C-alpha positions in Angstrom: -26.9 0.8 -45.2 -25.6 -2.0 -42.9 -22.1 -0.5 -43.0 -23.4 2.9 -41.9 -25.3 1.5 -39.0 -22.3 -0.6 -37.9 -20.0 2.3 -38.0 -22.4 4.6 -36.2 -22.8 2.0 -33.5 -19.1 1.4 -33.3 -18.6 5.2 -32.8 -21.0 5.3 -29.9 -19.4 2.2 -28.4 -16.1 4.0 -28.6 -17.5 6.9 -26.7 -19.0 4.7 -24.1 -15.7 2.8 -23.6 -13.8 6.1 -23.5 -15.9 7.8 -20.8 -17.7 5.2 -18.7 -14.6 3.4 -17.2 -13.1 6.8 -16.3 -16.3 8.0 -14.7 -16.2 4.8 -12.5 -12.6 5.4 -11.6 -13.0 9.1 -10.8 -16.0 8.4 -8.5 -14.5 5.4 -6.7 -11.1 7.1 -6.1 -12.8 10.3 -4.9 -15.1 8.5 -2.6 -12.2 6.4 -1.2 -10.2 9.5 -0.4 -13.2 11.3 1.2 -14.4 8.3 3.1 -11.0 7.3 4.2 -10.2 10.5 6.0 -10.0 10.4 9.8 -8.4 8.0 12.2 -6.8 4.8 11.2 -8.3 1.5 12.2 -6.8 0.0 15.3 -4.6 -3.0 14.9 -5.2 -4.2 18.4 -3.1 -3.8 21.5 0.6 -4.3 21.1 3.7 -3.3 23.1 6.1 -1.2 21.1 9.4 -3.1 20.9 12.7 -2.6 19.2 13.2 -4.5 16.0 15.5 -7.6 16.0 16.5 -10.6 14.0 15.5 -9.6 10.5 16.8 -11.1 7.3 16.9 -8.5 4.5 16.9 -10.2 1.1 18.3 -8.1 -1.7 17.7 -9.7 -5.2 19.9 -8.1 -7.9 20.4 -8.5 -11.6 22.0 -5.8 -13.9 21.6 -3.2 -11.2 23.9 -0.1 -11.0 26.8 -1.1 -8.7 26.5 2.1 -6.7 22.8 1.3 -6.1 23.8 -2.1 -4.7 26.4 -0.6 -2.4 24.1 2.1 -1.2 21.3 -0.3 -0.5 23.6 -2.5 1.6 25.0 0.5 3.5 21.5 1.8 4.3 20.4 -1.5 5.7 23.5 -1.8 7.8 22.9 1.7 9.2 19.5 0.5 10.5 21.6 -1.4 13.1 18.9 -4.0 13.8 20.2 -6.5 16.4 20.7 -9.9 14.8 20.1 -8.7 11.3 21.5 -10.3 8.2 21.6 -9.2 4.6 21.4 -11.8 1.9 22.4 -10.6 -1.5 21.1 -12.9 -4.3 22.7 -12.2 -7.6 21.5 -13.4 -11.0 24.2 -11.5 -12.8 26.9 -12.6 -15.3 30.2 -13.8 -13.9 31.9 -10.4 -14.4 29.2 -8.4 -12.6 29.0 -11.1 -10.0 32.7 -10.5 -9.1 32.1 -6.8 -8.8 29.1 -7.2 -6.5 31.2 -9.7 -4.4 33.8 -7.0 -3.9 31.1 -4.6 -2.6 29.9 -7.4 -0.2 33.4 -8.0 1.0 33.9 -4.3 1.8 30.6 -4.3 3.7 31.7 -7.4 5.6 35.1 -5.8 6.5 33.2 -2.8 8.0 31.3 -5.1 10.3 28.1 -5.6 8.4 26.6 -9.1 8.5 26.0 -9.5 4.7 26.1 -12.7 2.7 26.3 -13.3 -1.0 24.6 -16.0 -3.2 25.2 -16.3 -6.9 22.7 -18.2 -9.1 24.4 -19.2 -12.3 21.0 -20.3 -13.6 18.4 -17.7 -12.7 15.4 -19.9 -12.6 12.2 -18.1 -11.7 13.8 -14.6 -12.3 13.4 -12.2 -9.4 10.8 -14.5 -7.6 13.2 -17.4 -7.8 16.0 -15.2 -6.3 13.7 -14.1 -3.5 12.9 -17.7 -2.7 16.5 -18.7 -2.6 17.2 -15.9 -0.1 14.1 -16.8 1.9 15.0 -20.4 2.5 18.6 -19.5 3.2 17.5 -17.0 5.9 17.8 -17.8 9.5 15.7 -15.2 11.2 12.0 -15.1 12.2 11.4 -12.0 10.1 12.1 -11.4 6.4 12.1 -8.1 4.5 12.5 -8.1 0.7 14.4 -4.9 -0.3 15.2 -3.5 -3.8 18.3 -1.5 -4.5 16.3 1.7 -4.9 14.3 1.6 -1.6 14.9 1.7 2.1 12.6 1.6 5.1 12.6 4.0 8.1 13.7 2.4 11.3 10.4 3.3 13.0 8.6 1.1 10.4 10.8 -1.9 11.3 10.2 -1.4 15.0 6.4 -1.1 14.6 6.2 -4.0 12.2 8.1 -6.3 14.5 5.9 -5.2 17.4 2.7 -6.0 15.5 3.9 -9.4 14.3 4.9 -10.4 17.8 1.6 -9.2 19.2 -0.5 -11.7 17.3 -0.1 -14.8 15.2 -3.0 -13.7 13.0 -0.7 -11.3 11.0 1.3 -12.7 8.2 3.1 -9.4 7.4 3.1 -5.7 7.9 3.0 -3.1 5.0 4.5 0.4 5.2 3.6 3.6 3.5 5.4 4.2 0.2 7.0 7.6 0.0 8.9 9.0 -3.1 12.6 9.2 -2.8 13.7 11.2 -5.8 12.6 14.5 -7.5 15.4 15.0 -9.9 13.3 15.5 -13.0 9.9 16.9 -13.9 8.6 13.4 -14.6 9.9 12.0 -11.3 8.2 14.9 -9.5 4.9 14.1 -11.2 5.2 10.4 -10.5 6.0 11.3 -6.9 2.7 13.2 -6.7 1.0 10.2 -8.3 2.6 7.8 -5.8 1.5 9.8 -2.8 -2.1 9.9 -4.2 -2.2 6.2 -5.0 -0.9 5.4 -1.6 -3.7 7.4 -0.1 -6.3 5.6 -2.2 -5.0 2.0 -2.4 -3.6 1.7 1.1 -4.4 4.4 3.6 -8.1 4.8 2.6 -8.8 1.2 1.9 -7.1 0.2 5.2 -9.2 2.7 7.2 -12.3 1.3 5.6 -11.4 -2.2 6.7 -10.6 -3.5 3.2 -7.9 -6.0 2.4 -4.3 -4.7 2.1 -2.0 -6.4 -0.4 1.7 -6.7 0.5 4.1 -4.4 -1.3 7.0 -6.0 -3.1 9.6 -3.9 -1.3 7.7 -2.4 1.6 6.6 -5.4 3.7 8.0 -7.2 6.7 7.0 -10.9 6.7 6.7 -13.6 9.3 9.3 -16.0 8.0 7.5 -19.0 9.3 4.3 -18.2 7.5 6.2 -17.8 4.2 8.2 -21.0 4.6 5.8 -23.4 6.3 2.3 -22.1 5.5 2.8 -20.7 2.0 5.9 -22.5 0.8 7.5 -19.3 -0.5 6.6 -17.3 -3.6 5.1 -18.8 -6.8 7.9 -18.5 -9.3 5.4 -18.8 -12.2 4.0 -15.4 -11.3 5.5 -12.0 -12.3 3.8 -9.9 -9.6 5.0 -11.6 -6.5 3.5 -9.2 -4.0 0.0 -9.5 -5.2 0.3 -13.3 -5.7 1.5 -13.9 -2.1 -1.2 -11.5 -0.9 -3.9 -13.6 -2.5 -2.6 -16.7 -0.8 -2.3 -15.0 2.6 -5.9 -14.0 2.2 -6.9 -17.6 1.4 -5.0 -18.8 4.5 -7.2 -16.6 6.7 -4.2 -14.6 8.0 -4.2 -10.8 8.0 -2.0 -8.0 6.6 -1.4 -5.0 8.8 -0.8 -1.5 7.3 1.2 1.2 9.0 0.7 4.8 7.8 3.0 6.4 10.4 6.3 5.4 9.0 7.6 5.5 5.4 9.2 3.1 2.9 11.2 5.3 0.6 11.1 4.2 -3.1 12.7 5.6 -6.2 10.3 6.7 -8.9 11.2 6.3 -12.6 12.8 9.4 -13.9 12.4 8.6 -17.5 9.4 7.8 -19.6 11.0 4.6 -20.8 11.4 3.3 -17.3 7.8 4.2 -16.4 6.7 2.4 -19.5 8.5 -0.8 -18.6 7.2 -0.7 -15.0 3.6 -0.2 -15.9 3.6 -2.9 -18.6 4.9 -5.4 -16.0 2.4 -4.2 -13.3 -0.5 -4.4 -15.7 0.4 -8.0 -16.7 1.1 -9.1 -13.2 -2.1 -7.7 -11.7 -4.4 -9.5 -14.2 -2.3 -12.6 -14.2 -2.8 -12.8 -10.4 -6.5 -12.1 -10.7 -6.9 -15.0 -13.1 -4.6 -17.5 -11.4 -5.7 -16.7 -7.8 -9.4 -15.9 -8.2 -10.5 -19.0 -6.4 -8.2 -18.3 -3.4 -9.5 -14.8 -3.1 -13.2 -15.4 -3.6 -13.3 -18.6 -1.5 -11.4 -17.1 1.5 -13.1 -16.6 4.9 -13.1 -12.8 4.7 -16.5 -11.0 4.4 -18.0 -11.0 0.9 -17.5 -7.2 0.4 -13.8 -7.6 1.3 -13.3 -10.5 -1.0 -15.0 -8.7 -3.9 -12.9 -5.6 -3.3 -9.7 -7.6 -3.2 -10.5 -9.3 -6.5 -11.5 -6.1 -8.3 -8.4 -4.4 -6.9 -6.4 -6.7 -9.2 -8.4 -5.4 -12.2 -7.2 -1.8 -11.5 -5.7 -1.4 -15.0 -8.9 -2.5 -16.8 -10.6 0.9 -16.9 -7.4 2.5 -18.4 -7.3 -0.3 -21.0 -11.0 0.1 -21.9 -10.7 3.8 -22.2 -7.7 3.5 -24.6 -9.7 1.0 -26.7 -12.6 3.4 -26.8 -10.5 6.4 -27.8 -8.8 4.5 -30.5 -12.1 3.1 -31.8 -13.6 6.5 -31.8 -10.6 7.9 -33.8 -10.7 5.0 -36.3 -14.5 5.3 -36.9 -14.2 9.1 -37.3 -11.6 8.7 -40.0 -14.0 6.5 -42.0 -17.3 8.0 -41.1 -17.0 11.4 -39.4 -19.9 12.3 -37.2 -20.1 14.1 -33.8 -20.4 10.9 -31.9 -19.6 12.6 -28.6 -22.4 15.1 -29.1 -24.8 12.2 -29.6 -23.8 10.9 -26.2 -23.8 14.3 -24.6 -25.4 13.3 -21.3 -22.5 10.8 -20.8 -20.0 13.6 -21.5 -21.7 15.8 -18.8 -21.4 12.9 -16.3 -17.8 12.4 -17.3 -17.0 16.1 -16.9 -18.6 16.3 -13.5 -16.8 13.2 -12.2 -13.5 14.4 -13.6 -14.0 17.8 -11.9 -14.7 16.1 -8.6 -11.6 13.9 -8.9 -9.5 16.8 -10.1 -10.4 18.8 -6.9 -9.6 15.8 -4.7 -6.3 15.2 -6.5 -5.4 18.9 -6.4 -5.9 19.0 -2.7 -3.7 15.9 -2.2 -1.1 17.2 -4.6 -1.0 20.7 -3.2 -0.1 19.4 0.3 3.2 18.1 -1.1 4.1 21.0 -3.5 5.2 24.6 -3.2 2.4 26.3 -5.1 -0.8 26.0 -7.0 1.2 26.2 -10.2 3.4 23.3 -9.2 0.4 21.2 -8.3 -1.4 21.9 -11.5 1.7 21.3 -13.6 2.4 18.0 -11.9 -1.2 16.9 -12.4 -1.1 17.7 -16.1 2.2 15.9 -16.6 1.0 12.9 -14.6 -2.2 12.8 -16.7 -0.2 12.9 -19.9 2.3 10.1 -19.1 -0.5 7.9 -17.6 -2.6 8.3 -20.7 0.4 7.7 -23.0 1.4 4.3 -21.5 -2.2 3.0 -22.0 -1.0 1.1 -25.1 1.5 -0.8 -23.0 -0.9 -1.6 -20.2 -3.2 -2.9 -22.9 -0.4 -5.2 -24.2 0.4 -6.4 -20.7 -3.3 -7.1 -20.1 -3.8 -9.0 -23.3 -0.8 -11.2 -22.6 -2.1 -12.0 -19.2 -5.6 -12.6 -20.5 -4.5 -15.0 -23.2 -2.0 -16.6 -20.7 1.0 -15.7 -22.7 4.0 -15.9 -20.4 6.1 -12.8 -20.2 9.7 -12.3 -19.1 10.3 -10.4 -15.9 11.9 -7.2 -16.9 13.2 -4.9 -14.2 12.5 -1.2 -14.2 15.7 0.5 -15.4 17.4 2.4 -12.6 20.2 5.0 -12.3 22.4 5.1 -15.4 20.4 2.3 -17.0 17.6 4.7 -17.6 19.9 6.7 -19.9 21.3 3.7 -21.8 19.6 3.2 -25.2 20.2 0.1 -27.3 18.3 0.1 -30.6 15.5 1.8 -32.5 11.9 0.8 -31.7 8.6 1.5 -33.4 7.6 5.0 -32.2 4.0 4.1 -31.2 3.5 7.4 -29.5 4.2 9.3 -32.7 1.9 7.0 -34.7 -0.9 7.2 -32.2 -0.5 11.0 -32.0 -0.8 11.2 -35.8 -3.9 9.0 -35.9 -5.7 11.1 -33.3 -4.5 14.3 -34.9 -5.7 13.2 -38.3 -9.1 12.1 -37.0 -9.5 15.4 -35.1 -8.8 17.3 -38.3 -11.4 15.2 -40.2 -13.9 15.8 -37.4 -13.4 19.6 -37.7 -13.9 19.5 -41.5 -17.1 17.6 -40.9 -18.2 20.1 -38.2 -18.1 17.4 -35.5 -16.5 19.9 -33.1 -17.0 18.2 -29.8 -15.6 14.9 -31.1 -12.8 16.9 -32.6 -11.8 18.5 -29.3 -11.8 15.1 -27.5 -9.6 13.6 -30.2 -7.3 16.6 -30.2 -6.8 16.2 -26.5 -5.7 12.6 -27.1 -3.3 13.7 -29.9 -1.8 16.4 -27.6 -1.0 13.7 -25.0 1.1 11.7 -27.4 2.7 14.7 -29.1 3.7 16.1 -25.7 5.4 12.8 -24.9 7.2 12.9 -28.2 8.4 16.5 -27.6 9.5 15.9 -24.0 11.0 12.4 -24.3 12.0 11.9 -27.9 14.8 9.4 -27.1 12.5 7.3 -25.0 10.0 7.2 -27.9 12.4 6.2 -30.6 14.8 4.0 -28.7 14.5 0.9 -26.5 
């Protein structure tokens, strides 16, 4: 009898974990978009000036050579007076020499670019960025990845704001997708635009704290060197970590929505999986290690709380995955219509999802050619976002239990299509678990629970059908 009660309770707990976090996210995101519409908050009076004296730091390791060359060329074409480009390489000696040739060609064309090779890559990417920072000679620093580039208008506006007031530590620009070469990159581009609207544009307009972006921020070099002492090389998510310490110092971060920072989206499921695992780990790691700096800063209480909970943005996705898996497992053992028992929660979930879908549809439609394209991208985005929940869970658990993880760069260019060895096809296994539990639920006439579980199974089987090599190979 005790076992039955426990399983029944676990089934209901699974339903609660599956739906409640998503209701919260749908409502919060929808409200942020709706409340954030209108004019941007004024950043104060500042005279528009032309950018000057910026050090662009380009950390590289195992990056496609054509990407490195293109990144240097794009920065050179900005033609910022007094600019310098510092390429910091953590590559092996062979790759180092190839990058050095690229740098030499850029120098011969008149570009002020320098090369630093670290034979011992201490601190991974963050260590490379610190080396570039303390080697830089200009009052402004911009960290640039090989797959991004800023518009010149952002550079001009950012310098103007930093020179207008010493209260600003840095200026953040609006991320815009750079590539649309695959169905996945199109969907992720739509997701990037939407998340930029929520996490930056809307929050900035509401007066909430804006975290720096790893490759979309112009920094005051003096603040980085003298006030903050550079980036913390123990942290994986360097932008969130430095943002927490900027907040604690009492300085501000400005956000510019008028000019874009173009970033390349992952065009493969494997690259997206690697990226989201790292981001999930880094966000919670920063929340744990920098909670005191955030919550004890001099910002208003509501701003401090929002800044802290912002770092927990992957938690609802993780809880929903745990809830779905728990529901599937309990259904296999003791099939009942658990979702039907919690029918009021299902109604609330459906209502919040409808609201969020309408808001997302409106935002997506503005960047697509037709209703069909918008709906297709929304469906594909939902599938890949749900499928990587296992990896955000793993990243979250490692951060929670303070297990150090190695910084792994998101594969770019040809590296997205290079496969090394077989891996455990977790997507296939999860798809089969949800499919089997759905079938058991149907046989037990637990039809609503069966539909919910079947939708989960469809997500993983869709990923398996569309990206089989990414599922079976590392």
